[in-house]
N, C-alpha and C positions, 0 to 999 in steps of 0.2 A: 299462645296466639302469637303474642307479641314476639317470644322469645323464636317463632315458629318464622315468623316473617323475617326478623332481624339476622339469622340464619340466612334465609332466603336472597337476602337483600347484598350479603358477605358475597355468597357463590356467584352473584352479578357482576357486583363488581370485580370481582378476580376474575370473571370469564373477560370480559370487559376490556381490564387489566392486560390479559394474556393476546388478547386481538389487537393491542396500540390503541386502545380508546381511551386509557386511563389517562387522568393529569401527571400524578407523579413519576408513574412505573413507563409513558409509553420508553418503546424502544429509540434507542441512541436516533438512528436515523431520522423519527419523526418527527425531534427537536432541535434538527439540523435547519437551519436556513436553506440550505443549497446541497443536496447528494449528487449531482451533474443531470438529471433528467432521466436517467435512466430506471431501467430496474431490479437493479443489481447495486450492492456497495458494498467495500471492503472499508471498515471505520480501522485506524491504529493511532491506539491512544495513547498518551503517558500521564503520569500524573501532574504534573509540571514540566517546565522548559530544561530543569538540569537532570529529569530521568535520564535515564540510558536503558530501562525496560519499562514495558506496560502488557498491553495487550491488542493482537489483532482478532476481528469478529467480519465476518462476512454474513452479508443479509441476502435477501430477495424480496421484494414488492411483490405480493401476490394479494387479491382481491382487494386492495385500497390501503393494505398494511403491512408490515415491513415485520419480517420472520426471518429469528435469528437460523441461521445454515449452518454453520462451524465458528469455534472461537481456537485461540491457539494465545501460549506466551509470545512475545513479540521483545528485539531487540532493537535498539536506537545506536545514534551516533556517539561518542565515545564521550565528546563534548554536549553530548545534550542534543534538543530542539532548537529550531530558530523560526524565524517567520518567513516564509518563502522568499517576498519581495528582499531581503535585506542579506539574503545569505550570502556568505563568499567562498568562494572557492575554494578546498584544501583545511577545513575549519574543523571536519571531522563532526559537523554538526548536522541533521538529518532536517532538512525543510517541510515545514508546517503548508497545509493547504489541500484542493482540491484538484484531484489529476486524474487524466486520463490512463488508460493502460495498452497500449499502441500495442504490442505483442511481448509472446513471450520465449525464451528461448535456455538453452541450458547445454552441458557437458554431454547428457544421459537423453533418451526419444522421450519423448514425451508422451505423457501417463496415457493409459487409455483413456478414453472420452475427451480429451480433450480437441476443444473449437475455435479455441483464438488461434491467430495468428502464431507459432512456434521456428522458430530459428536453430536449429543445432548448429553450435559449436565445433570447430574445425581448427587444424595446426595453425592457420594464418589469420583466425577472427579476434579480433580488436575493439576496443571503444576507446577511440581517438577525444582527450579531454585536452587537448595543447591548445590555448586559447587564440594562437596565430596561424590556424588549420582551417581551411574549408570544411573538412570534415567534422568540423568541433561538435560534441556530444552526441557522436551517430557510429553505428557499429562500420568497422569495414573490413573487406576482405585483401587482407595485406595492408601493411603499413604504409600508409602515403609519404612522400616523400617530405612532404609539410608537417606533418606531424610527428617531434620527437618520439623513441620508445620509450625515454623516463616521464614523458605525460601522456601515457596512455598505458590502456590494460590489456593484457595478452589475456584474451577471455577463459583459454583450458587452462592455465596457469592458477585456478580458482577452483578446482576438480568440485570440492566442497562446498563451497557457497553457491557456485554457480552451475550446479549439477541439474537445479533448476530455478527461474527466475521468471519475474515478467521489468520488462521497462515501464519505468515508473516517467510521467509525461512531465516531471520539475524540466523546467529551460529547456524544452524539446521544441515545440512546432517553429518557434522564432529564440533560436536561443543566445541570451544575451552574454559577452564575453565576460569571465571571470564569477561569474555567479553559481556555478557548478556544472558538472558533468557527472553523467554515469550512475542516477540512483536508480536503484532496482528495491523490488521486493524480492528477496531473494530467501536460501538455506541457510539457516545459523553456520557460521563460525565459531570459533574457541572464544570469544568474547562480543563486546559492542562494537559497532559499526564503522566505517569510514564516515556515514552519512548515510546509507541506504537503512530498509525496517529489516528484520530478519526472524524468519519461525523456523519452529523444526522443520525437519526433512519431509516427513508426511504429511504434514499441514499444508504445506506448499504443493505437495501432489496433491492432495486435497482440492486444494484451492483453481488448480490449474485446470483439474477436469470440471470443475465447477463454473467456472467464467465461460461464459455466451454471449460473446462479440455481441448479438441479436438484441441483447438484454443491454447491451451499453454500460458495461462496468466500469465504475472509478474506483480512487483510493481517495481517503481523506485521513489525512494525517492532524493530529490535532491532541491537546491537551484537556486535563479536568475542568480546569476554571482559567479564570483569566481572559487577555484579549485571542490568545490561542486556542481556548476550549471550542470543541466541536459542536457542544449543545448550546442552545440560545439562554442567553442568562432565566 
């Protein structure tokens, strides 16, 4: 009889853990101080600040619990990660922190089912990264006179990486010159990124079809431990 009760208790604990109610096995968003207040969240986690690879997981909040919707291997900046508030432009580091996702874009048509705003890249689509430009950290159609071509990305030049992408709200709402521009969640290139987060092409397609602006998705970038850890200690 004791064995039966023990077995039943074990099953109950397993069910609670899967539902997000267990202590040590709570899903990552349940252990975070801030998830953005929405019902969708993407987490991008590296082992530490020196890492250039990790895992991206996307989550839905259902009936009071966070449920994993998908995951994929991720790549980060070639020089690892850094606290977002301390990031310096041109350092090939991925900024840690919690960010909104203003809109999606790509050289390819939006995946079927995409609900988030999506802009198709054209031959005159650029992302200005010139610190002296009024268009700093903004998409522009046709390069403004005050944005030097050497300090901007011609988006259709990155047909692989920008086949599908999401703009990350790092330094976006009120840009601070010199902190960084053009941070995206996009398709993998050949290796580590210049500061973005990247995932395999099919994973990026799935994320775009999953993201629902009505559920206010955010992206949280961080590490497994230390001051930049996503989870509470």
